[in-house]
Backbone as CSV, one residue per row, in Angstrom:
resi,resn,N_x,N_y,N_z,CA_x,CA_y,CA_z,C_x,C_y,C_z
1,MET,-101.384,-100.987,-128.805,-102.121,-100.548,-129.312,-101.606,-99.522,-130.544
2,VAL,-101.759,-99.467,-131.670,-101.182,-98.482,-132.878,-102.018,-97.471,-133.102
3,ARG,-101.264,-96.343,-132.764,-101.725,-94.934,-133.028,-101.719,-94.646,-134.385
4,ASP,-102.809,-94.067,-134.723,-103.016,-93.587,-136.316,-102.729,-92.212,-136.209
5,LYS,-101.521,-91.790,-136.522,-101.182,-90.557,-136.290,-101.847,-89.352,-137.089
6,GLU,-102.108,-89.464,-138.599,-102.881,-88.696,-139.276,-104.516,-88.705,-138.638
7,ALA,-105.007,-89.455,-138.264,-106.560,-89.686,-137.580,-106.359,-88.746,-136.397
8,THR,-105.648,-88.921,-135.698,-105.359,-87.932,-134.217,-105.136,-86.636,-134.700
9,LYS,-104.509,-86.414,-135.757,-104.015,-85.037,-135.996,-105.391,-84.288,-136.687
10,ARG,-106.050,-85.186,-137.537,-107.448,-84.767,-137.755,-108.370,-84.707,-137.041
11,LYS,-108.474,-85.200,-136.089,-109.319,-85.218,-134.543,-109.293,-83.910,-133.887
12,LEU,-107.723,-83.321,-133.249,-107.200,-82.465,-132.981,-107.752,-80.942,-133.954
13,LEU,-107.317,-81.523,-134.975,-107.842,-80.225,-136.006,-109.433,-79.746,-136.114
14,ASN,-110.379,-80.987,-136.012,-111.403,-80.712,-136.142,-111.654,-80.161,-134.740
15,ALA,-111.323,-80.767,-133.183,-111.674,-79.833,-132.355,-111.095,-78.507,-132.089
16,ALA,-110.046,-78.274,-132.561,-109.380,-77.150,-132.476,-110.103,-75.901,-133.251
17,THR,-110.609,-76.577,-134.116,-111.547,-75.261,-135.214,-112.636,-75.166,-134.677
18,THR,-113.498,-75.988,-133.748,-114.710,-75.574,-132.916,-114.204,-74.408,-131.832
19,GLU,-113.250,-74.963,-130.900,-112.740,-74.486,-130.048,-112.196,-72.751,-130.200
20,PHE,-111.340,-72.797,-131.516,-110.927,-71.337,-131.533,-112.220,-70.488,-132.337
21,ALA,-112.743,-71.201,-133.177,-114.084,-70.475,-133.690,-114.948,-69.998,-132.508
22,THR,-114.966,-70.094,-131.267,-115.866,-70.209,-130.163,-115.240,-69.422,-129.277
23,TYR,-113.987,-69.457,-129.001,-113.227,-68.991,-127.813,-112.260,-68.021,-128.514
24,GLY,-111.809,-67.735,-129.839,-110.539,-67.096,-129.939,-109.087,-67.605,-129.443
25,ILE,-107.952,-67.140,-129.842,-106.687,-67.617,-129.471,-106.528,-67.390,-128.133
26,ALA,-106.874,-66.431,-127.445,-106.769,-66.573,-126.152,-107.544,-67.297,-125.145
27,GLY,-108.988,-67.465,-125.615,-109.766,-68.099,-124.761,-109.719,-69.368,-125.042
28,ALA,-109.447,-70.147,-125.966,-109.243,-71.376,-126.172,-108.540,-72.125,-125.348
29,ARG,-108.592,-73.418,-124.866,-107.923,-74.078,-123.866,-107.659,-75.259,-124.305
30,VAL,-106.273,-75.704,-124.404,-105.638,-76.727,-125.018,-106.365,-78.222,-124.588
31,ASP,-106.706,-78.053,-122.988,-107.157,-79.194,-122.300,-108.531,-79.313,-123.011
32,ARG,-109.765,-78.404,-123.446,-110.726,-78.778,-123.890,-110.387,-79.163,-125.426
33,ILE,-109.674,-78.966,-126.293,-109.029,-79.736,-127.486,-109.046,-81.059,-127.375
34,ALA,-108.156,-81.243,-126.583,-107.693,-82.715,-126.271,-108.943,-83.689,-125.954
35,LYS,-109.407,-83.046,-124.757,-110.377,-83.951,-124.383,-111.598,-83.833,-125.635
36,ASN,-111.977,-83.121,-126.337,-113.087,-83.241,-127.376,-112.732,-83.753,-128.713
37,ALA,-111.331,-83.906,-128.618,-110.732,-84.786,-130.008,-110.361,-86.223,-129.136
38,GLY,-110.339,-86.522,-128.010,-110.080,-87.576,-127.298,-109.029,-88.315,-127.359
39,ALA,-107.889,-86.908,-127.202,-106.893,-87.145,-127.002,-105.815,-86.632,-126.278
40,ASN,-104.401,-87.167,-125.894,-103.827,-86.528,-125.094,-103.457,-84.949,-125.409
41,LYS,-103.372,-84.116,-124.605,-103.026,-82.962,-124.677,-101.397,-82.951,-125.265
42,ALA,-100.545,-84.029,-124.984,-99.115,-83.615,-125.027,-99.060,-83.717,-126.602
43,LEU,-99.972,-84.373,-127.421,-99.940,-84.537,-128.677,-100.332,-83.208,-129.546
44,ILE,-101.181,-82.312,-128.689,-101.216,-81.218,-129.532,-99.529,-80.576,-129.670
45,TYR,-98.896,-80.679,-128.544,-97.412,-80.049,-128.600,-96.340,-80.715,-129.501
46,ALA,-96.855,-81.960,-129.340,-96.195,-83.165,-130.323,-95.961,-82.687,-131.891
47,TYR,-97.409,-82.504,-131.957,-97.825,-82.168,-133.453,-97.626,-80.966,-134.131
48,PHE,-97.970,-79.866,-133.143,-98.321,-78.651,-133.397,-97.290,-77.265,-133.007
49,CYS,-96.487,-78.181,-132.094,-95.699,-77.049,-131.244,-96.328,-76.010,-129.958
50,SER,-97.225,-75.336,-130.663,-97.747,-74.418,-129.139,-99.207,-74.489,-130.345
51,LYS,-100.048,-73.663,-129.022,-101.499,-73.423,-129.408,-101.606,-72.298,-130.458
52,GLU,-100.847,-71.406,-130.509,-100.500,-70.264,-131.457,-100.207,-70.973,-133.009
53,TYR,-99.749,-71.939,-133.146,-99.322,-72.691,-134.284,-100.530,-73.513,-134.761
54,LEU,-100.929,-74.197,-133.498,-102.176,-75.084,-133.951,-103.501,-74.062,-134.610
55,PHE,-103.390,-73.005,-133.833,-104.508,-71.862,-134.491,-104.322,-71.347,-135.841
56,GLU,-103.042,-71.135,-136.377,-102.311,-70.825,-137.752,-102.738,-71.855,-138.545
57,THR,-102.672,-73.083,-138.006,-102.888,-74.412,-138.738,-104.637,-74.269,-139.285
58,VAL,-105.073,-74.204,-138.182,-106.443,-74.499,-138.145,-106.962,-73.428,-139.466
59,VAL,-106.475,-71.834,-139.224,-106.967,-70.937,-140.014,-106.508,-70.784,-141.516
60,GLN,-105.128,-71.727,-141.626,-104.614,-71.952,-142.856,-105.498,-72.970,-143.843
61,GLU,-105.919,-74.086,-142.782,-106.641,-75.139,-143.403,-108.237,-74.420,-143.855
62,GLN,-108.788,-73.396,-142.889,-110.166,-72.921,-143.415,-109.862,-72.217,-144.299
63,VAL,-109.219,-71.431,-144.572,-108.778,-70.526,-145.414,-108.555,-71.210,-147.185
64,ASP,-107.959,-72.373,-146.919,-107.648,-73.104,-148.315,-108.791,-73.515,-148.919
65,ALA,-109.500,-74.544,-147.978,-110.694,-75.246,-147.886,-111.768,-74.076,-148.986
66,ALA,-112.059,-73.060,-147.991,-112.743,-71.751,-148.770,-112.174,-71.366,-150.180
67,ILE,-111.230,-71.124,-150.227,-110.930,-70.734,-151.507,-111.069,-71.797,-152.574
68,LYS,-110.663,-73.137,-152.338,-110.842,-74.002,-153.230,-112.468,-74.223,-153.319
69,ALA,-113.264,-73.917,-152.508,-114.798,-74.390,-152.751,-115.350,-73.354,-153.566
70,VAL,-114.782,-72.028,-153.767,-115.686,-70.973,-153.998,-114.834,-69.931,-154.934
71,PRO,-113.985,-70.552,-156.092,-113.324,-69.932,-156.945,-113.916,-68.588,-157.437
72,ILE,-113.334,-67.645,-157.663,-113.889,-66.297,-158.179,-114.364,-66.941,-159.667
73,THR,-115.466,-66.217,-159.891,-116.035,-65.462,-161.608,-116.045,-64.239,-161.887
74,PRO,-115.134,-63.959,-162.104,-115.235,-62.198,-162.409,-116.111,-62.032,-163.303
75,ASP,-116.626,-62.896,-164.513,-117.299,-62.525,-165.132,-119.035,-62.786,-164.875
76,ASP,-119.196,-63.164,-163.551,-120.508,-63.825,-162.891,-119.967,-63.147,-161.604
77,LEU,-120.032,-61.998,-161.115,-119.618,-61.525,-159.633,-121.035,-61.916,-158.773
78,PRO,-122.305,-61.610,-159.176,-123.606,-61.878,-158.683,-123.368,-63.321,-157.972
79,GLY,-122.916,-64.057,-158.652,-123.197,-65.515,-158.371,-121.939,-65.972,-157.543
80,TYR,-120.935,-65.336,-157.532,-119.655,-65.525,-156.758,-120.007,-65.092,-155.295
81,ALA,-120.995,-64.056,-155.312,-121.240,-63.225,-153.915,-122.265,-64.457,-153.667
82,GLY,-123.084,-64.831,-154.300,-124.288,-65.940,-153.695,-123.267,-67.308,-153.390
83,ARG,-122.509,-67.623,-154.027,-121.693,-68.961,-153.568,-120.724,-68.673,-152.301
84,LEU,-120.208,-67.611,-152.245,-119.773,-67.022,-150.912,-120.603,-67.005,-149.794
85,PHE,-121.895,-66.314,-150.057,-122.922,-66.420,-149.166,-123.316,-67.921,-148.602
86,ASP,-123.682,-68.403,-149.729,-123.951,-69.891,-149.112,-122.936,-70.510,-148.436
87,ARG,-121.611,-70.422,-148.684,-120.324,-71.013,-148.119,-120.384,-70.628,-146.468
88,TYR,-120.661,-69.282,-146.495,-120.417,-68.911,-144.844,-121.203,-69.270,-144.238
89,LEU,-122.794,-69.605,-145.266,-123.825,-70.053,-143.971,-123.511,-71.386,-143.645
90,GLU,-122.937,-72.155,-144.348,-122.716,-73.714,-144.497,-121.538,-73.673,-143.420
91,HIS,-120.389,-72.811,-143.184,-119.322,-72.937,-142.675,-118.803,-71.226,-141.662
92,PRO,-119.709,-70.882,-141.047,-119.506,-70.014,-140.206,-118.519,-69.815,-139.280
93,GLU,-118.046,-71.101,-139.170,-116.469,-70.823,-138.330,-115.499,-70.135,-139.021
94,VAL,-115.279,-69.958,-140.346,-114.629,-69.519,-141.031,-114.681,-67.936,-140.783
95,LEU,-115.447,-67.364,-140.780,-116.073,-65.797,-140.329,-115.567,-65.635,-139.053
96,ARG,-115.873,-66.455,-138.199,-115.412,-66.245,-136.814,-113.665,-66.628,-136.449
97,LEU,-113.218,-67.364,-137.105,-112.017,-67.482,-136.808,-111.034,-66.270,-137.353
98,MET,-111.649,-65.850,-138.715,-110.830,-64.606,-139.481,-111.311,-63.510,-138.505
99,GLY,-112.224,-63.320,-137.802,-112.499,-62.463,-136.787,-111.500,-62.468,-135.449
100,TRP,-111.551,-63.657,-135.223,-110.557,-63.699,-134.082,-109.252,-63.518,-134.290
101,LEU,-108.844,-63.791,-135.618,-107.460,-63.452,-135.889,-107.329,-62.146,-136.035
102,ARG,-108.281,-61.378,-136.623,-107.992,-59.809,-136.854,-108.019,-59.155,-135.421
103,LEU,-109.001,-59.750,-134.560,-109.091,-59.056,-133.239,-108.002,-59.386,-132.593
104,GLU,-107.089,-60.355,-132.483,-105.979,-60.586,-131.588,-105.039,-60.254,-132.431
105,ASN,-104.872,-60.388,-133.593,-103.409,-59.877,-134.292,-103.351,-58.494,-135.030
106,GLY,-104.537,-58.292,-135.370,-104.654,-56.634,-136.022,-105.221,-56.993,-137.504
107,PHE,-105.884,-55.760,-137.792,-106.529,-56.120,-139.044,-105.634,-56.259,-140.305
108,ASP,-104.309,-56.332,-140.207,-103.762,-56.367,-141.413,-103.134,-57.998,-141.582
109,ALA,-103.694,-58.757,-139.865,-103.064,-60.225,-140.108,-103.926,-61.134,-141.018
110,ALA,-103.479,-61.749,-142.028,-103.713,-62.401,-143.106,-103.029,-63.840,-143.215
111,PRO,-103.564,-64.809,-143.389,-102.733,-65.990,-143.951,-102.515,-65.774,-144.952
112,GLU,-101.248,-66.377,-145.608,-100.377,-66.193,-146.917,-101.225,-66.669,-147.980
113,ALA,-101.988,-67.667,-147.662,-102.810,-67.922,-148.945,-104.041,-66.910,-149.140
114,GLU,-104.511,-66.528,-147.953,-105.643,-65.406,-148.163,-105.014,-64.103,-148.921
115,VAL,-103.847,-63.759,-148.731,-103.069,-63.031,-149.500,-102.986,-63.149,-150.974
116,ARG,-102.600,-64.368,-151.393,-102.515,-64.828,-152.552,-103.579,-64.739,-153.608
117,ALA,-104.611,-65.532,-152.735,-105.984,-65.379,-153.245,-106.592,-64.220,-153.705
118,HIS,-106.197,-63.323,-152.832,-107.049,-61.878,-152.867,-106.537,-61.317,-153.944
119,ALA,-104.863,-61.423,-154.215,-104.383,-60.512,-155.186,-104.600,-61.365,-156.442
120,ASP,-104.859,-62.461,-156.617,-105.400,-63.585,-157.776,-106.987,-62.766,-158.021
121,LYS,-107.384,-62.797,-157.034,-109.304,-62.098,-157.421,-109.021,-60.873,-158.073
122,VAL,-108.178,-60.230,-157.642,-108.076,-58.594,-157.870,-107.577,-58.616,-159.304
123,ALA,-106.781,-59.506,-159.667,-106.274,-59.469,-161.068,-107.188,-60.296,-161.717
124,ALA,-107.932,-60.900,-161.568,-109.092,-61.492,-162.400,-110.181,-60.639,-162.710
125,ILE,-110.533,-59.809,-161.567,-111.465,-58.587,-161.873,-111.135,-57.454,-162.798
126,GLN,-109.754,-57.063,-162.919,-109.079,-56.159,-163.479,-108.932,-56.895,-164.699
127,ALA,-108.671,-57.971,-165.415,-108.679,-58.341,-166.632,-110.093,-58.368,-167.541
128,ALA,-110.854,-58.998,-166.505,-112.271,-58.536,-166.812,-112.811,-57.275,-167.016
129,GLN,-112.222,-56.415,-166.275,-112.692,-54.673,-166.240,-112.032,-54.433,-167.675
130,ARG,-110.489,-54.914,-168.079,-109.830,-54.678,-169.299,-110.529,-55.036,-170.597
131,SER,-111.365,-56.574,-170.373,-111.979,-57.131,-171.685,-113.463,-55.996,-171.477
132,GLY,-113.950,-55.766,-170.861,-115.255,-54.711,-170.819,-116.413,-55.764,-170.363
133,SER,-116.164,-57.077,-169.744,-117.092,-57.704,-169.349,-117.336,-57.501,-167.639
134,VAL,-116.844,-56.721,-167.285,-117.085,-56.075,-165.681,-116.933,-54.641,-165.971
135,PRO,-117.680,-53.666,-165.445,-117.713,-52.462,-165.358,-116.467,-51.920,-164.653
136,ASP,-116.112,-50.588,-164.984,-114.701,-50.195,-164.221,-115.201,-48.959,-163.435
137,HIS,-116.254,-48.797,-162.997,-116.821,-47.670,-162.281,-116.379,-47.736,-161.131
138,PHE,-116.172,-48.852,-160.614,-115.126,-49.155,-159.234,-114.011,-49.634,-159.511
139,ASP,-112.531,-49.456,-158.878,-111.464,-50.073,-158.910,-111.392,-51.600,-158.578
140,ALA,-110.926,-52.363,-158.995,-110.923,-54.322,-158.878,-110.957,-54.493,-157.480
141,GLU,-109.873,-53.667,-156.586,-109.767,-53.793,-155.206,-111.081,-53.446,-154.296
142,GLU,-111.492,-52.133,-154.759,-112.503,-52.137,-154.250,-113.825,-52.865,-154.689
143,LEU,-114.300,-52.982,-155.838,-115.231,-54.008,-156.175,-115.250,-55.315,-155.345
144,LEU,-114.165,-55.961,-155.527,-113.910,-57.149,-155.007,-114.117,-57.066,-153.056
145,SER,-113.777,-56.123,-152.465,-114.035,-55.695,-151.247,-115.469,-55.767,-151.018
146,LEU,-116.147,-54.808,-151.882,-117.767,-54.776,-151.731,-118.544,-55.938,-151.867
147,VAL,-118.030,-56.905,-153.120,-118.610,-58.254,-153.219,-118.412,-59.374,-152.174
148,VAL,-117.087,-59.137,-151.215,-117.039,-60.036,-150.299,-118.065,-59.629,-149.297
149,HIS,-117.881,-57.936,-148.800,-118.813,-57.718,-147.804,-120.028,-57.934,-147.824
150,LEU,-120.757,-57.543,-148.834,-121.998,-58.258,-149.256,-122.200,-59.510,-149.054
151,SER,-121.388,-60.313,-149.294,-121.542,-61.796,-149.289,-121.639,-62.410,-147.761
152,ILE,-121.108,-61.574,-146.812,-121.049,-61.503,-145.368,-122.681,-60.857,-144.667
153,LEU,-123.395,-60.329,-145.643,-124.457,-59.432,-145.054,-125.485,-60.559,-144.233
154,GLY,-125.451,-61.654,-144.423,-126.224,-62.468,-143.556,-125.899,-62.799,-142.059
155,PHE,-124.799,-62.183,-141.864,-124.200,-62.332,-140.342,-124.438,-61.178,-139.531
156,SER,-124.864,-59.933,-140.500,-125.393,-58.504,-139.818,-126.570,-58.131,-139.838
157,SER,-127.362,-59.085,-140.766,-128.714,-58.176,-141.122,-129.530,-59.459,-141.101
158,PRO,-130.688,-59.694,-140.045,-131.248,-60.622,-140.097,-132.242,-61.031,-141.303
159,ALA,-132.434,-59.484,-142.143,-133.035,-59.294,-143.094,-132.456,-60.202,-144.438
160,ALA,-131.091,-60.041,-144.535,-130.071,-60.385,-145.602,-130.471,-61.772,-146.048
161,THR,-130.821,-61.856,-147.589,-130.769,-63.538,-147.810,-130.134,-63.456,-148.942
162,ARG,-129.627,-64.792,-149.566,-128.697,-64.748,-150.535,-129.450,-64.299,-151.846
163,ASP,-130.455,-63.985,-152.151,-131.271,-63.411,-153.234,-130.871,-61.737,-153.322
164,LEU,-130.674,-61.310,-152.054,-130.834,-59.686,-151.850,-129.328,-59.575,-152.089
165,VAL,-128.282,-60.193,-151.636,-126.854,-60.046,-151.868,-126.510,-60.521,-153.301
166,VAL,-127.160,-61.444,-154.144,-127.009,-61.261,-155.813,-127.566,-60.280,-156.234
167,ARG,-128.642,-59.702,-156.096,-129.324,-58.528,-156.731,-128.296,-57.483,-156.359
168,SER,-128.115,-57.277,-155.260,-127.232,-55.825,-155.072,-125.799,-56.211,-155.733
169,VAL,-125.356,-57.157,-155.820,-124.036,-57.156,-156.693,-124.192,-57.113,-158.123
170,ALA,-125.337,-57.339,-158.548,-125.820,-57.504,-159.674,-126.013,-55.706,-160.421
171,ARG,-126.606,-55.287,-159.220,-126.878,-54.136,-159.669,-125.277,-53.057,-159.398
172,LEU,-124.749,-53.333,-158.372,-123.597,-52.691,-158.249,-122.560,-52.670,-159.795
173,THR,-122.385,-54.212,-160.129,-121.814,-54.596,-161.125,-122.344,-54.048,-162.686
174,GLY,-123.795,-53.715,-162.703,-124.333,-53.599,-163.893,-124.790,-54.828,-164.680
175,THR,-124.847,-55.793,-164.071,-125.059,-56.931,-164.806,-126.794,-57.315,-164.581
């Protein structure tokens, strides 16, 4: 029997995403990941070395996908917030994984791609503020934080809707 290494890694990553999003790093079990992937537990260690590195790989993959799927549009921050809201509804595992990462590693823990993307988003908002297309009554860092946190409102308030998020960011930015 010929083993497809990449297909097996993909199955392990998919199973690990569900496992980590549900149980966090400490609560996740490699036995369940292997079983749900239909793979041998030893392959987790062969491909990823440790449960912790597997978690880091899963988080990095999810962050990269989210950054790629929802690029910032500084001239349309309400639209950006709406697209973030949609992405989080479609992929709630991203917020769960980031929650577990920060709960178990501290609130300063962030994947390198997220740190770079955050800096790029702040710079894009600053440029839009300098050009006058985005008001500067909030610092770019503060404004990005408000937009992102409004986009996750649907996970903390049953009354939150995409429309509420978009209208709130529009009001926040005066657009």
